[in-house]
Backbone of each chain as ProteinMPNN parsed JSONL, in Angstrom:
{"seq_chain_A": "XXXXXXXXXXXXXXXXXXXXXXXXXXXXXXXXXXXXXXXXXXXXXXXXXXXXXXXXXXXXXXXXXXXXXXXXXXXXXXXXXXXXXXXXXXXXXXXXXXXXXXXXXXXXXXXXXXX", "coords_chain_A": {"N_chain_A": [[30.362, -9.853, -26.642], [28.238, -11.888, -25.142], [27.13, -15.552, -25.694], [24.018, -15.801, -25.356], [23.266, -13.01, -25.92], [24.209, -12.851, -28.6], [22.722, -14.659, -29.941], [20.283, -14.005, -29.832], [20.72, -11.65, -31.347], [21.29, -12.825, -33.919], [18.613, -14.054, -33.906], [16.76, -11.378, -34.174], [17.756, -10.321, -36.19], [16.76, -11.224, -38.598], [14.602, -11.351, -41.505], [11.81, -12.271, -41.315], [10.517, -11.801, -39.267], [7.605, -10.506, -37.527], [6.977, -6.99, -36.64], [6.354, -6.674, -33.725], [7.246, -9.08, -32.712], [10.046, -9.004, -32.983], [10.531, -6.653, -31.03], [9.684, -7.958, -28.679], [11.574, -9.778, -28.696], [13.373, -8.05, -27.854], [12.687, -6.953, -25.404], [13.261, -6.055, -22.265], [12.421, -7.642, -20.354], [12.383, -10.089, -21.935], [12.244, -12.927, -24.126], [15.189, -13.881, -24.143], [16.259, -12.916, -21.863], [16.894, -13.653, -18.339], [14.711, -13.114, -16.721], [12.343, -13.886, -17.748], [12.105, -16.481, -17.907], [12.238, -16.977, -14.71], [9.549, -16.643, -13.611], [8.183, -18.808, -15.144], [9.539, -21.063, -14.166], [8.822, -21.168, -11.568], [5.813, -21.283, -11.949], [6.398, -24.322, -13.147], [6.954, -25.72, -10.862], [4.261, -25.869, -9.766], [2.977, -27.274, -11.635], [4.6, -29.884, -12.161], [3.53, -30.445, -9.178], [0.683, -31.011, -9.737], [0.641, -32.779, -11.559], [1.535, -34.981, -9.919], [-0.073, -35.184, -7.967], [-2.063, -36.151, -9.727], [-0.921, -38.454, -10.669], [0.36, -40.191, -8.915], [0.579, -42.385, -6.014], [-0.855, -42.026, -2.57], [1.218, -42.262, -0.568], [3.389, -41.824, -1.447], [3.922, -39.221, -1.435], [5.26, -36.561, 0.193], [5.153, -34.969, 3.061], [6.911, -32.961, 4.61], [8.438, -31.488, 2.082], [5.936, -30.915, 0.744], [4.916, -28.785, 2.633], [6.685, -26.949, 2.731], [6.574, -25.547, 0.08], [3.847, -25.221, 0.245], [3.775, -22.966, 2.078], [6.08, -21.295, 1.358], [4.884, -20.378, -1.24], [2.435, -19.6, -0.457], [3.549, -16.782, 1.31], [5.288, -15.637, -0.725], [3.34, -15.232, -2.365], [1.646, -13.086, -0.871], [4.115, -11.287, -0.916], [4.513, -10.208, -3.331], [2.0, -9.18, -3.913], [2.121, -6.867, -2.024], [4.201, -5.596, -3.052], [5.608, -2.914, -4.893], [5.707, -1.924, -8.178], [2.361, -3.987, -8.026], [2.544, -7.094, -8.851], [0.618, -9.278, -10.584], [0.423, -11.391, -11.886], [2.521, -13.068, -10.561], [1.669, -13.261, -8.265], [-0.635, -14.827, -8.599], [0.775, -17.032, -9.771], [2.208, -18.062, -7.671], [0.014, -18.288, -5.371], [-1.381, -20.653, -6.711], [0.882, -22.483, -6.516], [1.058, -22.733, -3.807], [-1.388, -23.678, -3.543], [-1.551, -26.108, -4.945], [0.075, -27.552, -3.013], [-1.107, -27.414, -0.291], [-3.113, -28.782, -1.239], [-2.242, -31.255, -1.523], [-1.195, -31.953, 1.031], [-3.253, -32.642, 2.494], [-4.22, -34.422, 0.977], [-2.503, -36.369, 2.197], [-3.306, -35.699, 4.569], [-5.768, -36.662, 4.974], [-5.222, -39.528, 4.086], [-4.165, -40.614, 6.553], [-1.622, -41.165, 6.844], [1.924, -40.697, 8.041], [4.427, -40.314, 7.159]], "CA_chain_A": [[28.929, -10.236, -26.431], [27.89, -13.037, -24.578], [26.321, -16.574, -26.392], [22.588, -15.283, -25.407], [23.068, -11.894, -26.853], [25.014, -13.48, -30.256], [21.889, -15.464, -30.279], [19.231, -12.422, -30.014], [20.996, -10.612, -32.583], [21.076, -13.36, -35.006], [17.259, -14.093, -34.16], [16.656, -10.218, -34.255], [18.697, -10.207, -37.744], [15.898, -12.371, -39.576], [13.545, -10.524, -41.605], [10.616, -12.646, -41.733], [9.871, -11.862, -38.336], [7.072, -9.105, -37.562], [7.795, -5.869, -35.808], [6.276, -6.493, -32.671], [8.116, -10.108, -32.445], [11.089, -8.335, -32.846], [10.411, -5.808, -30.034], [9.375, -8.706, -27.888], [12.553, -10.52, -28.496], [14.624, -6.943, -27.517], [12.264, -6.629, -24.506], [13.828, -5.802, -21.097], [12.08, -9.001, -19.353], [12.123, -10.882, -22.954], [12.659, -15.01, -24.058], [16.504, -13.6, -24.398], [16.667, -12.696, -20.434], [16.306, -14.533, -17.319], [13.856, -12.511, -16.152], [11.485, -14.138, -18.623], [12.159, -17.972, -17.486], [11.874, -17.662, -13.819], [8.105, -17.282, -13.629], [8.007, -20.211, -15.768], [10.463, -22.161, -13.419], [7.694, -21.186, -10.349], [4.702, -22.087, -12.691], [6.607, -25.788, -13.18], [6.366, -26.415, -9.584], [2.885, -25.966, -9.876], [2.398, -28.223, -13.17], [5.011, -31.162, -11.073], [2.636, -31.289, -8.082], [-0.623, -31.242, -10.053], [0.681, -34.251, -12.047], [1.995, -35.7, -8.912], [-1.784, -35.125, -7.486], [-3.159, -36.907, -10.675], [-0.366, -39.869, -11.164], [1.134, -40.444, -8.014], [-0.052, -42.812, -4.782], [-0.252, -41.304, -1.135], [2.424, -42.717, 0.043], [4.877, -40.79, -2.203], [3.83, -37.769, -1.004], [6.411, -35.552, 0.914], [4.705, -33.915, 3.789], [7.928, -31.767, 4.494], [8.553, -30.767, 1.053], [4.692, -29.752, 0.675], [4.891, -27.627, 3.713], [7.833, -25.729, 2.28], [5.803, -25.491, -1.109], [2.57, -24.284, 0.341], [4.211, -21.766, 2.772], [6.658, -20.558, 0.462], [4.0, -20.158, -2.352], [1.678, -18.305, 0.159], [4.165, -15.903, 1.894], [5.347, -14.784, -1.785], [2.008, -14.557, -3.102], [1.957, -12.14, -0.332], [4.777, -10.259, -1.257], [4.491, -9.793, -4.635], [0.913, -8.282, -3.766], [2.336, -6.022, -1.48], [5.419, -4.908, -3.948], [5.135, -1.256, -6.046], [4.222, -2.45, -8.695], [1.63, -5.268, -7.82], [2.742, -8.392, -9.43], [-0.288, -10.184, -10.56], [1.031, -12.81, -12.407], [3.528, -13.666, -9.908], [0.444, -13.498, -7.108], [-1.338, -15.896, -9.057], [1.389, -18.333, -9.711], [2.585, -18.409, -6.044], [-0.877, -19.039, -5.073], [-1.517, -21.883, -7.472], [1.92, -23.214, -6.382], [0.433, -22.965, -2.596], [-2.932, -24.37, -3.349], [-1.431, -27.526, -4.785], [0.78, -28.095, -1.703], [-2.114, -27.698, 0.603], [-3.933, -30.219, -1.789], [-1.231, -32.642, -1.317], [-0.514, -32.035, 2.539], [-4.793, -32.425, 2.694], [-4.328, -35.842, 0.648], [-1.99, -36.9, 2.884], [-3.681, -35.923, 6.123], [-6.984, -37.807, 4.796], [-5.033, -40.873, 4.259], [-3.686, -40.694, 8.052], [-0.057, -41.51, 7.101], [2.522, -39.545, 8.703], [5.487, -40.19, 6.145]], "C_chain_A": [[28.983, -11.877, -26.038], [27.443, -14.13, -25.687], [24.894, -15.82, -26.641], [22.674, -14.087, -26.615], [23.57, -12.222, -28.17], [23.474, -13.728, -30.563], [20.652, -14.796, -30.449], [19.566, -11.698, -31.102], [20.884, -11.097, -33.578], [19.675, -13.514, -35.126], [16.422, -12.776, -34.636], [16.836, -9.884, -35.763], [17.63, -10.618, -38.903], [14.976, -11.313, -39.808], [12.13, -10.912, -41.798], [9.639, -12.325, -40.523], [8.764, -10.431, -38.219], [7.446, -8.498, -36.365], [7.779, -6.054, -34.352], [6.854, -7.843, -32.128], [9.422, -9.695, -32.366], [11.378, -7.26, -31.406], [10.008, -6.739, -28.759], [10.794, -9.337, -27.322], [13.748, -9.311, -27.787], [14.137, -6.612, -26.161], [13.294, -6.767, -23.201], [13.907, -7.257, -20.558], [11.621, -10.271, -20.644], [12.52, -12.027, -22.789], [14.15, -14.809, -24.059], [17.064, -13.509, -22.54], [16.397, -13.676, -19.277], [15.185, -14.448, -16.537], [11.895, -13.206, -16.716], [10.55, -15.51, -18.121], [11.543, -18.25, -16.076], [10.477, -17.386, -13.113], [7.889, -18.555, -13.961], [8.143, -21.323, -14.989], [8.816, -22.19, -12.226], [6.553, -22.044, -10.939], [5.01, -24.025, -12.897], [6.826, -26.386, -11.956], [5.116, -26.851, -9.372], [2.283, -27.316, -10.463], [3.108, -29.671, -12.43], [4.251, -31.821, -10.18], [1.384, -31.382, -8.541], [-0.409, -32.84, -10.803], [1.067, -35.442, -11.022], [0.529, -36.255, -8.411], [-2.276, -36.497, -8.444], [-2.696, -38.536, -10.278], [-0.093, -40.907, -10.066], [0.276, -41.056, -6.364], [0.025, -41.873, -3.574], [0.788, -41.248, -0.79], [3.54, -42.413, -0.273], [5.043, -39.366, -1.654], [4.991, -37.402, 0.074], [6.131, -34.577, 1.933], [5.515, -32.426, 4.297], [7.994, -30.831, 3.417], [7.071, -29.973, 0.786], [4.4, -28.678, 1.231], [5.455, -26.843, 2.931], [6.982, -25.209, 1.049], [4.692, -24.677, -0.766], [2.997, -22.904, 1.441], [5.09, -20.6, 2.299], [5.854, -19.53, -0.683], [2.971, -18.804, -1.525], [2.283, -16.855, 0.788], [4.908, -15.177, 0.492], [4.49, -14.601, -2.577], [1.788, -13.592, -2.372], [2.75, -10.88, -0.677], [5.228, -9.577, -2.277], [2.807, -9.196, -4.601], [1.334, -6.955, -3.066], [3.661, -5.22, -2.007], [5.004, -3.958, -4.651], [6.201, -1.777, -7.101], [4.084, -3.869, -8.645], [2.239, -6.293, -8.946], [1.621, -9.594, -9.903], [-0.105, -11.474, -10.94], [1.887, -13.658, -11.675], [2.717, -14.219, -8.905], [-0.039, -15.123, -7.795], [-0.286, -17.02, -9.314], [1.8, -19.065, -8.518], [1.372, -19.012, -5.306], [-1.459, -19.869, -5.599], [-0.348, -22.806, -6.728], [1.438, -23.615, -4.666], [-0.875, -24.025, -2.481], [-2.515, -26.223, -3.936], [-0.588, -27.971, -3.533], [0.056, -28.304, -0.618], [-2.835, -28.705, -0.146], [-3.447, -31.639, -1.333], [-1.152, -32.931, 0.193], [-2.388, -32.474, 3.2], [-4.727, -34.112, 2.394], [-3.483, -37.071, 1.94], [-2.777, -37.307, 4.626], [-5.004, -36.68, 6.173], [-6.307, -39.355, 4.714], [-4.376, -41.523, 5.929], [-2.3, -41.554, 8.024], [0.716, -40.536, 7.341], [3.733, -39.224, 7.757], [5.623, -40.93, 4.516]], "O_chain_A": [[29.631, -12.783, -26.562], [27.354, -13.598, -26.793], [24.573, -15.332, -27.724], [22.307, -14.163, -27.787], [23.021, -11.484, -28.988], [22.96, -13.014, -31.424], [19.963, -15.176, -31.396], [18.706, -11.134, -31.779], [20.454, -10.389, -34.489], [19.203, -13.224, -36.225], [15.478, -12.957, -35.406], [16.026, -9.203, -36.392], [17.808, -10.254, -40.065], [14.543, -10.535, -38.957], [11.311, -10.153, -42.317], [8.416, -12.46, -40.558], [9.095, -9.389, -38.785], [7.987, -9.002, -35.38], [8.757, -5.767, -33.661], [6.992, -7.796, -30.905], [10.003, -10.206, -31.409], [12.492, -7.226, -30.883], [10.03, -6.12, -27.695], [11.155, -9.44, -26.15], [14.814, -9.679, -27.292], [14.959, -5.978, -25.498], [14.126, -7.673, -23.244], [14.92, -7.924, -20.352], [10.785, -11.152, -20.44], [13.049, -12.423, -21.751], [14.619, -15.94, -23.933], [18.114, -14.003, -22.128], [15.541, -14.537, -19.479], [14.708, -15.342, -15.836], [10.778, -13.021, -16.234], [9.347, -15.726, -17.974], [10.731, -19.15, -15.861], [10.294, -17.927, -12.023], [7.443, -19.378, -13.162], [7.381, -22.288, -14.933], [7.978, -23.091, -12.194], [6.318, -23.202, -10.593], [4.11, -24.86, -12.817], [6.897, -27.615, -11.937], [4.819, -27.95, -8.903], [1.468, -28.113, -9.999], [2.316, -30.56, -12.116], [4.091, -33.037, -10.075], [0.669, -31.932, -7.703], [-1.14, -33.814, -10.62], [0.921, -36.634, -11.291], [0.118, -37.414, -8.455], [-2.725, -37.558, -8.011], [-3.388, -39.462, -9.855], [-0.243, -42.124, -10.18], [-0.461, -40.322, -5.706], [0.891, -40.997, -3.548], [1.394, -40.184, -0.669], [4.573, -42.613, 0.365], [6.034, -38.651, -1.508], [5.49, -38.321, 0.724], [6.668, -33.47, 1.884], [5.059, -31.285, 4.371], [7.725, -29.638, 3.557], [6.983, -28.754, 0.646], [3.807, -27.732, 0.713], [4.785, -25.977, 2.368], [6.693, -24.034, 1.274], [4.495, -23.591, -1.312], [2.308, -21.886, 1.388], [5.002, -19.412, 2.611], [6.094, -18.348, -0.929], [2.823, -17.619, -1.824], [1.554, -15.863, 0.764], [5.124, -13.979, 0.676], [4.678, -13.859, -3.541], [1.609, -12.649, -3.143], [2.289, -9.74, -0.735], [6.041, -8.653, -2.295], [2.537, -8.664, -5.678], [0.876, -5.921, -3.551], [4.092, -4.266, -1.358], [3.883, -4.109, -5.135], [7.379, -1.994, -6.82], [4.9, -4.743, -8.938], [2.251, -5.827, -10.085], [1.823, -10.76, -9.563], [-0.464, -12.486, -10.338], [2.055, -14.832, -12.007], [2.844, -15.397, -8.569], [0.268, -16.248, -7.401], [-0.7, -18.117, -8.94], [1.778, -20.282, -8.336], [1.514, -20.061, -4.678], [-2.465, -20.113, -4.932], [-0.725, -23.915, -6.35], [1.488, -24.8, -4.338], [-1.187, -24.85, -1.622], [-3.017, -27.253, -3.486], [-0.878, -29.114, -3.179], [0.358, -29.245, 0.115], [-3.204, -29.641, 0.564], [-4.005, -32.669, -0.957], [-1.048, -34.098, 0.572], [-2.558, -32.554, 4.417], [-5.052, -34.955, 3.231], [-3.838, -38.178, 2.345], [-2.844, -38.274, 5.385], [-5.365, -37.261, 7.197], [-6.885, -40.29, 5.268], [-4.223, -42.705, 6.236], [-1.939, -42.372, 8.871], [0.376, -39.424, 6.937], [4.053, -38.053, 7.555], [6.606, -40.697, 3.811]]}, "seq_chain_B": "XXXXXXXXXXXXXXXXXXXXXXXXXXXXXXXXXXXXXXXXXXXXXXXXXXXXXXXXXXXXXXXXXXXXXXXXXXXXXXXXXXXXXXXXXXXXXXXXXXXXXXXXXXXXXXXX", "coords_chain_B": {"N_chain_B": [[26.973, 3.125, 24.269], [25.902, 0.626, 24.532], [23.157, 1.61, 24.26], [23.197, 2.458, 21.722], [23.765, 0.542, 20.087], [21.167, -1.132, 20.523], [19.882, 0.601, 19.69], [20.207, 0.498, 17.035], [19.625, -2.406, 16.041], [16.739, -2.096, 17.352], [15.761, -0.267, 15.19], [16.411, -1.781, 13.041], [14.057, -3.997, 13.453], [12.071, -2.455, 13.864], [11.813, -1.453, 10.943], [10.897, -1.08, 7.36], [11.661, -3.204, 6.064], [11.943, -5.407, 7.755], [11.998, -7.965, 10.352], [9.162, -7.662, 11.127], [7.747, -7.869, 8.481], [6.664, -9.154, 5.476], [8.846, -8.361, 3.602], [10.707, -9.577, 4.816], [10.281, -12.109, 5.407], [9.589, -13.682, 3.71], [11.858, -14.286, 1.346], [13.391, -15.815, 3.539], [11.713, -18.034, 3.544], [12.406, -19.084, 1.881], [14.735, -20.797, 2.289], [13.998, -22.643, 3.372], [13.66, -25.057, 1.711], [16.434, -25.774, 0.559], [16.704, -26.689, 3.194], [14.993, -28.703, 3.62], [15.881, -30.903, 2.08], [17.738, -31.516, 3.225], [16.839, -32.825, 5.141], [15.561, -34.753, 4.092], [18.053, -36.189, 3.485], [18.211, -39.405, 3.767], [15.714, -40.297, 2.676], [13.545, -42.906, 1.756], [14.031, -44.136, -1.609], [12.021, -44.675, -3.377], [10.043, -43.008, -2.741], [10.523, -40.96, -3.543], [9.726, -37.756, -5.62], [10.496, -37.915, -9.122], [9.713, -36.377, -10.627], [9.278, -33.962, -9.76], [11.478, -33.177, -8.518], [13.312, -32.775, -10.631], [12.193, -30.528, -11.58], [12.734, -28.771, -9.135], [15.23, -28.519, -9.189], [15.993, -27.602, -11.698], [14.609, -24.853, -11.443], [15.679, -23.918, -8.986], [18.531, -23.572, -10.243], [17.767, -21.645, -12.283], [17.047, -19.412, -10.882], [19.48, -19.026, -9.463], [20.997, -17.583, -11.89], [19.271, -15.341, -12.059], [19.129, -14.326, -9.346], [21.755, -12.818, -9.461], [21.516, -11.133, -11.464], [19.396, -9.275, -10.855], [19.14, -5.908, -9.228], [19.282, -4.773, -7.058], [22.476, -7.137, -6.438], [21.601, -10.162, -5.179], [23.589, -11.911, -3.262], [23.082, -13.638, -1.066], [20.672, -15.18, -1.834], [21.608, -16.252, -4.188], [23.197, -18.088, -2.982], [21.519, -20.016, -1.826], [19.983, -20.699, -3.659], [22.131, -21.87, -4.93], [22.908, -24.227, -3.095], [20.259, -25.347, -3.002], [19.792, -26.231, -5.559], [21.9, -28.222, -5.667], [21.655, -30.043, -3.551], [18.685, -30.871, -3.805], [19.088, -31.92, -6.091], [20.821, -34.124, -5.887], [18.611, -35.693, -4.302], [17.577, -36.176, -6.531], [19.235, -37.994, -8.188], [19.612, -39.66, -6.244], [17.395, -40.98, -6.564], [16.908, -41.702, -9.689], [19.097, -43.319, -9.85], [18.197, -45.609, -8.062], [16.033, -46.357, -9.782], [16.946, -47.334, -11.89], [18.919, -49.495, -10.723], [16.468, -51.006, -10.008], [15.176, -51.586, -12.432], [17.811, -53.108, -13.178], [18.017, -54.949, -11.831], [15.139, -56.698, -12.282], [15.803, -57.409, -15.09], [17.886, -58.895, -14.639], [16.999, -61.245, -13.238], [16.221, -64.434, -13.536], [14.912, -66.407, -15.913], [12.135, -68.873, -15.763]], "CA_chain_B": [[27.46, 2.196, 23.281], [24.79, -0.306, 24.249], [21.767, 1.946, 23.675], [23.204, 3.226, 19.988], [23.67, -0.849, 19.321], [20.518, -1.957, 20.552], [18.697, 1.386, 18.81], [20.039, -0.162, 15.552], [18.606, -3.546, 16.456], [15.418, -2.13, 17.067], [15.818, 0.225, 14.409], [15.849, -2.942, 11.668], [12.987, -4.836, 13.595], [10.762, -1.801, 13.03], [12.048, -1.049, 9.606], [9.479, -1.643, 6.324], [12.057, -4.764, 5.634], [12.552, -6.305, 8.903], [11.352, -9.197, 10.6], [7.793, -7.62, 11.255], [7.063, -7.37, 7.215], [6.433, -10.086, 4.882], [9.607, -8.744, 2.899], [11.999, -9.991, 5.39], [10.13, -13.661, 5.575], [9.235, -14.485, 2.517], [12.876, -14.617, 1.129], [13.76, -16.345, 4.81], [11.606, -19.235, 3.999], [12.948, -19.974, 0.814], [15.808, -21.454, 2.894], [13.454, -24.222, 3.983], [13.818, -25.69, 0.552], [17.776, -26.622, 1.035], [17.196, -27.616, 4.845], [14.02, -29.79, 3.219], [16.609, -31.714, 0.927], [19.134, -31.925, 3.939], [15.9, -33.483, 6.309], [15.339, -35.922, 3.57], [18.916, -37.045, 3.269], [17.888, -40.788, 3.593], [14.448, -40.731, 2.234], [13.811, -43.962, 0.467], [14.264, -43.479, -3.194], [10.535, -45.312, -3.677], [8.875, -42.19, -2.48], [11.089, -39.594, -3.747], [8.813, -37.68, -7.08], [11.451, -37.714, -9.629], [9.55, -34.687, -11.796], [9.372, -32.541, -8.702], [13.339, -33.086, -8.024], [13.934, -32.343, -11.833], [11.359, -29.185, -11.755], [13.003, -28.009, -8.179], [16.458, -28.374, -9.338], [15.709, -26.401, -12.725], [14.002, -23.783, -10.705], [16.942, -23.3, -8.59], [19.363, -23.319, -11.481], [17.457, -20.193, -13.099], [17.428, -18.46, -9.912], [20.871, -18.729, -9.098], [21.09, -16.29, -12.501], [18.534, -14.445, -11.484], [19.85, -13.41, -8.231], [22.985, -11.872, -9.913], [21.354, -10.111, -12.945], [18.854, -8.25, -10.471], [20.013, -4.944, -9.208], [20.976, -4.824, -6.348], [22.985, -8.461, -6.59], [21.535, -10.722, -3.7], [24.457, -13.13, -3.049], [22.549, -14.636, -0.089], [19.542, -15.816, -2.723], [22.434, -16.955, -4.843], [23.862, -19.253, -2.381], [20.215, -20.632, -1.313], [19.728, -21.677, -4.736], [23.049, -23.327, -5.131], [22.281, -25.36, -2.146], [18.802, -25.934, -3.252], [20.232, -26.916, -6.584], [22.932, -29.76, -5.354], [20.918, -30.834, -2.295], [17.622, -31.65, -4.281], [19.781, -32.857, -7.491], [21.366, -35.269, -4.787], [17.922, -36.651, -4.31], [17.356, -36.716, -8.022], [20.101, -38.692, -8.628], [19.312, -41.236, -5.72], [15.924, -42.072, -7.366], [17.406, -42.341, -11.178], [19.969, -44.819, -9.478], [17.54, -46.533, -7.442], [15.414, -46.731, -10.855], [18.287, -48.118, -12.689], [19.105, -50.647, -9.84], [15.204, -51.674, -10.016], [15.402, -52.02, -13.949], [18.749, -54.021, -13.63], [17.362, -56.513, -11.146], [14.502, -57.273, -13.481], [16.468, -58.178, -16.592], [19.347, -60.236, -14.371], [15.761, -61.91, -12.999], [16.141, -65.571, -13.953], [13.396, -66.613, -16.431], [11.561, -70.136, -15.607]], "C_chain_B": [[25.962, 1.145, 23.022], [23.53, 0.188, 23.846], [21.95, 2.307, 22.078], [22.884, 1.917, 19.509], [21.972, -1.328, 19.46], [19.233, -0.928, 19.899], [18.762, 0.994, 17.56], [19.581, -1.056, 15.516], [17.202, -3.04, 16.308], [14.878, -1.145, 15.992], [15.052, -0.663, 13.092], [14.826, -3.568, 12.207], [11.88, -4.096, 13.352], [10.688, -1.232, 11.726], [11.266, -1.803, 8.661], [10.368, -2.589, 5.921], [12.676, -5.314, 6.611], [11.545, -7.368, 9.21], [9.81, -9.307, 10.853], [6.7, -7.74, 9.964], [7.409, -8.735, 6.858], [7.978, -9.787, 3.487], [10.758, -9.345, 3.154], [11.602, -11.851, 5.271], [9.983, -14.486, 4.347], [10.941, -15.301, 1.557], [13.572, -15.677, 1.976], [13.387, -17.858, 4.709], [12.072, -19.633, 2.942], [14.3, -21.102, 1.041], [15.205, -22.709, 3.151], [13.342, -25.202, 2.726], [14.972, -26.742, 0.437], [17.538, -27.48, 2.428], [16.027, -28.838, 4.667], [14.891, -31.039, 2.89], [17.58, -32.083, 2.424], [18.063, -32.818, 4.736], [15.953, -34.54, 5.539], [16.524, -36.267, 2.961], [18.833, -38.378, 3.143], [16.553, -41.206, 3.272], [14.559, -41.61, 1.31], [13.289, -43.43, -0.771], [12.679, -44.145, -3.896], [9.667, -44.077, -3.558], [9.584, -40.764, -2.81], [10.133, -39.231, -5.61], [10.457, -37.17, -7.651], [10.963, -36.208, -10.88], [9.644, -33.53, -10.743], [10.803, -32.241, -8.631], [13.928, -32.363, -9.131], [13.623, -30.645, -11.91], [12.417, -28.321, -10.603], [15.116, -27.536, -8.544], [16.594, -26.999, -10.733], [15.721, -24.887, -12.08], [15.362, -22.968, -10.237], [18.071, -22.702, -9.083], [19.158, -21.806, -12.209], [17.442, -19.307, -12.028], [18.432, -18.125, -9.604], [20.964, -17.517, -10.286], [20.361, -15.472, -12.091], [18.82, -13.646, -10.152], [21.057, -12.434, -8.528], [22.487, -11.304, -10.947], [20.438, -9.092, -12.101], [19.762, -7.249, -10.167], [19.1, -4.639, -7.897], [21.216, -6.318, -6.263], [22.5, -9.096, -5.433], [22.59, -11.923, -4.137], [23.791, -14.518, -2.181], [21.296, -15.753, -0.869], [20.423, -16.631, -3.621], [23.111, -18.312, -4.487], [22.771, -20.333, -1.88], [20.054, -21.359, -2.164], [20.767, -22.476, -5.155], [23.237, -24.497, -4.406], [21.305, -26.126, -2.695], [19.145, -26.798, -4.473], [20.969, -28.446, -6.442], [22.169, -30.082, -4.38], [19.387, -31.664, -3.187], [17.997, -32.72, -5.887], [20.146, -34.043, -7.025], [20.184, -36.328, -4.68], [17.361, -37.456, -5.638], [17.982, -37.964, -8.257], [19.791, -40.112, -7.85], [18.275, -41.698, -6.428], [16.354, -42.441, -8.69], [18.441, -43.542, -10.842], [19.165, -45.974, -9.064], [16.426, -47.109, -8.792], [16.088, -47.691, -11.347], [18.653, -49.362, -12.076], [17.684, -51.999, -10.029], [15.256, -52.265, -11.456], [16.545, -53.517, -14.03], [18.278, -55.728, -12.874], [15.876, -57.108, -11.754], [14.929, -57.865, -14.474], [17.167, -58.963, -15.682], [17.861, -61.164, -13.74], [16.245, -63.286, -13.846], [14.674, -66.319, -14.742], [13.392, -68.248, -16.322], [11.331, -70.926, -16.643]], "O_chain_B": [[25.27, 0.934, 22.026], [22.775, -0.523, 23.183], [20.99, 2.417, 21.315], [21.978, 1.794, 18.685], [21.504, -1.895, 18.473], [18.083, -1.292, 19.654], [17.76, 1.012, 16.844], [18.642, -0.929, 14.731], [16.497, -3.401, 15.367], [13.66, -1.111, 15.819], [13.995, -0.536, 12.474], [14.226, -4.001, 11.223], [10.868, -4.56, 12.827], [9.7, -0.602, 11.349], [10.925, -2.959, 8.907], [9.763, -3.172, 5.021], [13.833, -5.718, 6.5], [10.534, -7.63, 8.558], [9.173, -10.36, 10.857], [5.471, -7.738, 10.039], [8.16, -9.451, 7.521], [8.215, -10.64, 2.633], [11.638, -9.651, 2.349], [12.47, -12.705, 5.091], [10.226, -15.675, 4.137], [11.071, -16.485, 1.247], [14.314, -16.46, 1.382], [14.01, -18.773, 5.248], [12.236, -20.853, 2.96], [14.72, -21.943, 0.248], [15.852, -23.756, 3.147], [12.805, -26.279, 2.988], [14.858, -27.96, 0.295], [18.012, -28.583, 2.701], [16.064, -29.814, 5.415], [14.618, -32.122, 3.408], [18.102, -33.198, 2.417], [18.64, -33.854, 5.064], [16.408, -35.525, 6.121], [16.365, -36.709, 1.823], [19.522, -38.74, 2.19], [16.194, -42.353, 3.535], [15.265, -41.515, 0.306], [12.419, -42.581, -0.964], [12.455, -43.899, -5.081], [8.618, -44.038, -4.202], [9.207, -39.677, -2.373], [9.952, -40.065, -6.497], [11.292, -36.465, -7.083], [11.617, -35.446, -11.592], [10.042, -32.386, -10.962], [11.228, -31.087, -8.689], [14.807, -31.52, -8.958], [14.429, -29.755, -12.181], [12.929, -27.284, -11.024], [15.859, -26.615, -8.204], [17.111, -25.883, -10.677], [16.589, -24.022, -12.195], [15.921, -21.976, -10.704], [18.589, -21.669, -8.658], [20.044, -21.037, -12.582], [17.927, -18.214, -12.323], [18.602, -16.925, -9.387], [21.015, -16.387, -9.799], [20.993, -14.547, -11.58], [18.704, -12.425, -10.054], [21.255, -11.407, -7.879], [23.418, -10.778, -11.557], [20.57, -7.935, -12.499], [20.931, -7.321, -10.545], [18.001, -4.149, -8.157], [20.192, -6.951, -6.006], [22.984, -8.589, -4.421], [22.451, -12.676, -5.101], [23.863, -15.73, -2.385], [21.101, -16.908, -0.489], [20.01, -17.765, -3.859], [23.456, -19.25, -5.206], [23.158, -21.455, -1.554], [19.942, -22.566, -1.952], [20.576, -23.581, -5.664], [23.628, -25.568, -4.872], [21.391, -27.341, -2.872], [18.836, -27.99, -4.463], [20.636, -29.498, -6.987], [21.952, -31.218, -4.801], [19.169, -32.874, -3.119], [17.469, -33.682, -6.445], [19.847, -35.05, -7.666], [20.398, -37.527, -4.86], [16.945, -38.598, -5.83], [17.306, -38.96, -8.516], [19.713, -41.234, -8.352], [18.29, -42.837, -6.896], [16.179, -43.635, -8.934], [18.53, -44.557, -11.533], [19.317, -47.103, -9.529], [16.044, -48.278, -8.733], [15.776, -48.874, -11.207], [18.729, -50.346, -12.812], [17.752, -53.224, -10.131], [15.387, -53.485, -11.563], [16.33, -54.574, -14.624], [18.243, -56.913, -13.204], [15.71, -58.293, -11.463], [14.412, -58.936, -14.793], [17.02, -60.132, -16.038], [18.091, -62.278, -14.21], [16.693, -63.033, -14.965], [13.645, -66.66, -14.159], [14.368, -68.906, -16.681], [10.824, -72.035, -16.473]]}, "name": "protein", "num_of_chains": 2, "seq": "XXXXXXXXXXXXXXXXXXXXXXXXXXXXXXXXXXXXXXXXXXXXXXXXXXXXXXXXXXXXXXXXXXXXXXXXXXXXXXXXXXXXXXXXXXXXXXXXXXXXXXXXXXXXXXXXXXXXXXXXXXXXXXXXXXXXXXXXXXXXXXXXXXXXXXXXXXXXXXXXXXXXXXXXXXXXXXXXXXXXXXXXXXXXXXXXXXXXXXXXXXXXXXXXXXXXXXXXXXXXXXXXXXX"}
């Protein structure tokens, strides 16, 4: 058994967890699998961008990087929408990511700087 | 033979995961992340966002594992995220080294 599986077995073996928590720990897309953390990483890009919108000056905005974030977010939001089954949470996460990219590009455009 | 080859190509073009669909372009546009990191090879470290670079390195590291755990495995996606993690990490290291040199310059400044 790999280290993550051992950790999962150890955590699930504790008796103080309620049953629904144990079921969640053992879920196919639960917190001991990579499938749980990937959408969080996507949200992390949005959070970092929101932090940069609030805290950082306009001259630090990277227009190429923000264009890639906006385009990637838009395309992935559409892709998650047309997937079967429809992935609403990923649609939302990608839409927010694209929106933060567009806001950053708008700020850069408004300031009149190019790089 | 030529008509068979062009048949395969046009079959792919018109397929449900071909270049006329989002199924094709969404993974392709992911490649723009490492391409952007290459474009910004010599970006001024003062204008690199440390938080964004950290997040992009973590994002690509997690998706490297995801690309190998999905079925079917996607080695192309794995390679893309490997490049991205390395190149965005390089920008992060540039920023951290610049911050460290700025800090050192402040400490070494002679006080009057």
